[in-house]
C-alpha positions in Angstrom: 18.0 48.1 -55.4 19.6 45.4 -57.5 18.0 42.1 -58.6 20.1 40.2 -56.2 19.0 42.4 -53.2 15.3 41.8 -54.1 16.0 38.0 -54.3 17.8 37.8 -51.1 14.9 39.6 -49.4 12.6 36.7 -50.7 10.4 39.0 -53.0 11.2 37.0 -56.0 10.5 33.3 -56.2 13.0 31.2 -58.1 11.8 29.1 -61.1 12.1 25.8 -59.1 9.9 27.4 -56.3 7.2 28.3 -58.9 7.3 24.9 -60.5 6.8 23.3 -57.1 3.9 25.7 -56.3 2.2 24.9 -59.5 2.7 21.2 -59.0 1.1 21.5 -55.6 -2.0 23.3 -57.1 -2.2 20.5 -59.7 -2.2 17.8 -57.0 -4.9 19.7 -55.0 -7.1 20.1 -58.0 -6.8 16.3 -58.7 -7.8 15.6 -55.1 -10.7 18.0 -55.3 -11.8 16.5 -58.7 -12.2 13.0 -57.1 -14.8 14.5 -54.7 -16.5 17.1 -56.9 -20.1 16.5 -57.2 -21.4 18.8 -59.8 -20.5 18.9 -63.6 -19.6 22.6 -63.2 -17.3 21.9 -60.3 -15.5 19.0 -62.2 -15.0 21.3 -65.3 -13.6 24.0 -63.2 -11.1 21.7 -61.4 -10.2 20.2 -64.8 -9.6 23.8 -66.2 -7.4 24.6 -63.2 -5.3 21.4 -63.8 -4.8 22.1 -67.6 -3.9 25.8 -66.7 -1.3 24.8 -64.2 0.1 22.0 -66.2 0.7 24.5 -69.0 2.5 26.7 -66.4 4.7 23.9 -65.3 5.6 23.1 -69.0 6.6 26.7 -69.8 8.5 27.1 -66.6 10.4 23.9 -67.1 11.2 25.1 -70.7 12.3 28.4 -69.3 14.5 26.7 -66.7 16.1 24.5 -69.5 16.8 27.7 -71.6 18.2 29.5 -68.6 20.6 26.5 -67.9 21.6 26.4 -71.5 22.5 30.1 -71.5 24.5 29.7 -68.3 26.5 26.7 -69.8 27.6 28.8 -72.8 
């Protein structure tokens, strides 16, 4: 199987899809943080947000690098 075959079957997400999923997780963590009662719970939601914000940052960099390569 080639990479295009795998992508057409929906087994591999695009970078844009991954970014949208990560942003959705960040929004969910923000909402949960508002209603978190314990300090441990609040810390865990903040860690989740920081982790997925880093993922978004690196995916956006990867997307930018990929577009620069395609433009060459």
